[in-house]
N, C-alpha and C positions, 0 to 999 in steps of 0.2 A: 934678241937672245934666243938661240935655237935649243940649247941644252945646257945643263949645269945645275949647281946647287946654290941656294941662297940660305945662309944661316945667320940668325941673330941669337947669340948665346945668352945675352942678358938685355932685356927690354927695360929701358929707363923710364922714370917718372910714372910708375904704377906701384900699387901696394902689393909687395911680395915679389917673387921671382918667377919669371916665365921666359920661354924661348920660342923661336919659330924656325922651322926647317922646311924649305921648299925645294922640290925636285922638278926641274923643267926638262921636258923632252918633246921635241917636235913642235915648238911654239905653243905648247899646252902645259898646264900644271899636271904632272904625273902623280905627285904626292905632296901633301901639305900637312904639317903637324904643328898645331899650337899647343905647346907643352907647358903645363903648370908644374913647376919644379919644387915648390915648397914641400917640405916633408910632411907626411900625414901626421896628424895629431889626434889624440885619443880622448877627447873630451866626452864624447857620447858613451864611451866604454867606461871611463873613469867615474862618471857620475852614478853609475849603477851601484845600488847598495847604500847610497847616501840619502839622508833625509831630504824630502822635497823642499823644505824651507830654506836649505842652504844652496840648492842647485842653481837658482837664477844668478846669484852673484858669481858662482863658479863659472857658469856657462858664458857670462858676459866677457870672460877672458878669451873667448874664441877670436875676437878681433878687438884691437885697441882703438881703431879709428871709429868704428860704429858699434862699440860695446853696448850702447843703450838699445840698439835694435835687438841684439841677442838677449839682453836683459828683459826687455818687454815681451819678446816672443816667448821666452821661457816662463815668465810670469803668467801670460795668458794661457799657455798649455797646462800649467800646474793648477791654476785657478779653475779651469774648466774641468779638470780631472776630479777636483774636490767640490764641485758644485758651488763655487763662490761667485756671487754676482757683486761686482764692485759698486761703490756709491758713485753718484754722478760727479761729485767733487774729484774723486780719484781719477775717473775717466778724463775729465777736463784737464786736470793737472798733468796727466800723462800725455795728452795731446800737446800741451804747452811745452813740455820737455822734449817732445818729438820735433816740434817746430825748431827748437834750439839745435837739435842734432842735425837737421837738414840744412839749416843756415850755415853751420860750421863745416859740415862735411862737404857740401857742394862747393863752398868757397875754396876749400883746400884743392879739390880736383880742378875746378875751372881756372883758378888763378895760378896755382903752383905747377900743375901738370900740363894743362891745355894751352894756357896763355903763351908759353914759349913757342909752341907750334904755330900759333896764330901770328906771332911776331917774327917768326923765322929765326929764332935764336935758340941756343942750346938749353939755357935754364934762366930762371929769374935772376941769377947772379950777374947776368949780362945786361940787365936793365940799367939804364943811365941813372946817375945820381941827380940829374937836373930836375928840380921840382916842377918845371914847366913841361917836361916831357910827358906826353899822354900815357906812355907805358909806365912811367914812374907813378903817375897819379893812380892808374888802375891797380898797381901793386899795393899802394898804400890804402886804396879802397878795400882791398882784400883783407888787409890787416884789421881794419875796423870792423868789417863784416864778421870775420872769424872770431874776433874778440867779443862781440856782443853775443854771438852764439854760445861761446864758452861761458861767459858771465851769466847768461840766462840759465844755462844748465846748472851751473854752480848754485844758483839761488833756488831752483825748483827741486833738483834731485841730488844736490850735494857735490857733484863733480861732473865734468864732461865725459870722463872715461872711468868706467867701473864705479858708477854712482852708488852711494851707500844708502840713500833714503828710501827708494822704492822697495817694497817687500810684498810677499803674497798677501793679497787682500787689502792693499793700501800703501801707506807711507809710514816709515818709522819716525820721520820728522817732516813737518809741513813748512813750506816757505814762509818767509816774513813778508807779508803783503805790503808793508810800508816801503819796501825796496822796489816795488813795481813801478812807482812813479818815475824814477830815474831811468829804469830800463825801457819804459815806454818812450821817454824823450830820446834816448839813444837809438831806439829802433826807427823813430821818425827821422832822425838825423842821417842814418845810413840809407834810408830809402832812395834818395837821389843817386847814391853810389851804386845801389843794386840796379836801378834803371839804366845807369851808364853801362854796366856790365851786360845787361840783356841786349842793349843796342849793339854792343861790340860783337857778341857771339851770334846774334841774328844776322849780322851783315857779313859774316865770314862766308866766303863763296865756295868752300869745300863741299863736294858732293860725292856720295856713294849710295846709290839707290838700289835696294833689293827688296822685293816683296817678302814679307814675313808675317807670321802670326804674332800677335801681341797678347800678353797676359798681364793683368794688374788687378788690384782690389778695386771694387766699385761700391760706393755707398750712395744711395739715391738722394740723401739729404745734403751731403757736402763732400768736398774733396778730402779724402781720408787716407791716412797711412796705417791705421791700426784696426778699424772695424769695417767689415764689408764682406762681399762675396767675390771670389775670383771670377773674372770675365775674360773672354778672349775676343778676337776681332770679329767673329761671327755672332757675337752676342750670347754665347753659351755661358751659363752661370753655374759655378761650382761652389757649394758650401765649403767653408774652410776645412771642416773635418773630413771632407771627401777629396781634398786637393791631391793628396798623394796617390789616390786610386786612378787619377787621370794622367799620371806621369809614367813614362816608361824609361827606366834608367838604361844608359848605354855605356858599356865598359869601354874606356879609352886606354888601351894598354900602355901607351907611351906617356901618359899623364898621371899626375897624382890626384886627379879628381874625376868623378863620374860626369857624364853628360846626360841630358834628358831631352826627350821629345814628348809632345802632347799626344796622348794615346788616341784621341779622336781623329787626328790628321796624320799621325806618325811622321810629322815634320818638325823641324826645329822651330823654336819660338824665341821671342825677345822679351825680357823683363827690364824694368828700370824706368827712368824718368820719361824717356820717349814713349814707352808703352803707357805710362800713366797719363801723359798729356793726350796721346792719341785716343784714349778711352774715356777720359774724365775732364777734358778742358772746360766742359760746360759747367762743372761744379767748382771751379776756382773761386776764391774769395771775390766778392763783388768789386771791392776796391782794386784788386789786382786786375780783374777783367777790364775795368774802366781805364787803367793805365796802359794795358797791354792789348787793346782791341786790335791793333794792326798786326801784332806778332802772333796772337793766338790763332789767327787765320792760317798760320803755317801748318797747323795740326788738323787732321791726321797727316803724318808725313812718313815716307819710307826712306828718307835720307838719314843714315845713321849719325851724321854730324849734327843733326838737329837734337840729338840727345843732350848736347851742351846747352842749346837754347832752352830746352825743357828744364834742365837743372837750374838755370838762371831764373826762369819764371817761377819755379818752385821756391826758390829763395824768397822772392817777393811775396808769394802767397803766404809763406810761413811768417814773414815779418808782419803782414797785415793781420793774419789770424792771431798771432801772439799778442799784438796790440789790443785786439778786440777782447781776447780772453782776460788779459790783465786789467782792462778797463771795467769789465763786467762782473768778474768773479768776486764773491765774498767768502773768504776762507774761514771755515769753522773747524774747531778742534774735533778730531775724530780719531779713533784708534783703528788699526788694521782689523779686518774681519778675520776671526779665527773660528774654526770648526774642528771637531774631532776628525782625525784622518780617516779616509775611506778608500777602498780599492776603486780605481777608475782609470780612464784613459782620456787625455785631453790634447787638443791640437791648437797651437797658436800660429796664425798666419798673419804677418804684417808686412808692410812695405819698408824694407831697409833702403838706404839711399840708392843702392844698386839694383833694387827690385825685390820680388817676392821672397820672403824668408819663412821657412817652415820649421817649426819645432813640434815634436810629439813626445809626450810623457806618459808612461804607464806607471802607476803607483799601487803598491799593495796596501792591505788594511792597516799596516803599522806606520804608514807614511813614508816608506822607503821606495826609491825608484827601482823598478825592475827592468825597464827598457826605455831607451831614449833614442831619438833620431833627429837629425838636422839636415835640411836641404837649403843651400845658400844660392844667392842670385848668380854669382859668377859661374858656378857649375852648370846652372840652367842655360847660361848664355854661351857656354864654351863651343857648342856645335855651331851656333849662329855666327860666332866670331870666325870660326874656321871657314864657313861657307862664304862670308863676306870677303875674307882674304883671298879665297880661290877666285871669286868673281873679279876682284881687283887685279890680281896677277894675270889672269887670262886676258884682261882687257888692256894691260899696260906693259906687256913683255918687251915692247920696243924701247922702253926707257932704260937708262943706265942702272946698273945693279945698286949703286949707292942710293940713288933716288928711290928705287923700289923699297929698299930697307927702311928709309926714312918715312915714306908714305905708309908702309905697313905698320910701323910703330904708331903713327898718328891714328890709324884706324883702331888699333887695339886700345890706345889710351882713351879714345872717345867713348868706349864702352865703360870706362871707369872700373876695370876689373880689380877684384881683391883676391889675390892668390892664397893668402894665408887662411882666409875663410873657406875657400873652395876645397882645401885639403882635409877638411874636418869630416872624414867618414872612415869607417873601419869595419871590415868584415873578418871575423875570426872563425875558423873551423877548429873546434877542439876535438882532439882524438885521444881517447884514454884507453889504455890496454890493461 
């Protein structure tokens, strides 16, 4: 192909709406635009002037798929602004709830969005009804994996989406520990199914290698999604409250989301499961490491398709950690920590399924929110996605246009982007005369 345009108006099997426009001239990519099309939404503006106690539940509506991530990031930001230090029980139960989120969310992406690419079919609806077909077995594995993730969320936080139990300073209702026995048994039952999935995605021979900086939370005690410092590939550590200071936003005029580069390098960076495994594989659960010794050697990796393997391994880690927590915890009745409201600023940085999620809350002395900011993983990955696509097209312009479109969609899907999350920013200039 010497010149022409390649356009994908709607990319399938991703969360939200996106498009891709590529202009080819002289055997090179002249222009490439990865366009996030979901309309901007006004959560961070609408929450201003609201009492902080109500904000986390409201902000969890930013995303239906990973609302627990936004809920917990908002809780952390508000709790820090108020000087609230949660009990160890609250911290452990939030980790357990987060394991449930990762199990459910990663299974959705891997089996419903990526598996059709791996099998060379259009969607899971094309999978055979033959119970002996390996693809049929894998699909039903995913149903069982997602179901236990949902049921575990229901027990610990009241729902898998827009959970009602977590609140500022603790929980409004604690889980019934007598139900943990059956959940532990079911987690043990799905473990071989999770291992089967890891083998499948690890053996997929798709490759797109590009050197990139990686950012993820790092906790020196364990593999963590909630507590830690942000680290990058060079070992630089950034405390959560300073994370925003190390980002430089990039206006992308054709997209409904901002992009970001890391201010130290002024280069794009990648967040998500691949970043977490590249920087934290040594901290995976011991049982997970024992089962995955061969596959963990894959990391660190610069092959973007290994993001799928990383997600599959994280499912296993969360299964093993959830079993440990439920076997060891003794739940005691306790009320949420309450303090008189104070003026303050708090930052919550956690690992959403797709990568680092940032919430910042400023509260006045009456407990009302005066300012709020959210930075989501897909916005941080947008420039990286574009650069990966440019590399792919420049190296494969000899292929047919339809093949290029299909391969480009596969690359985008492997990032597991969430477009509806990425549109959550708004800058308003008020002019009064």
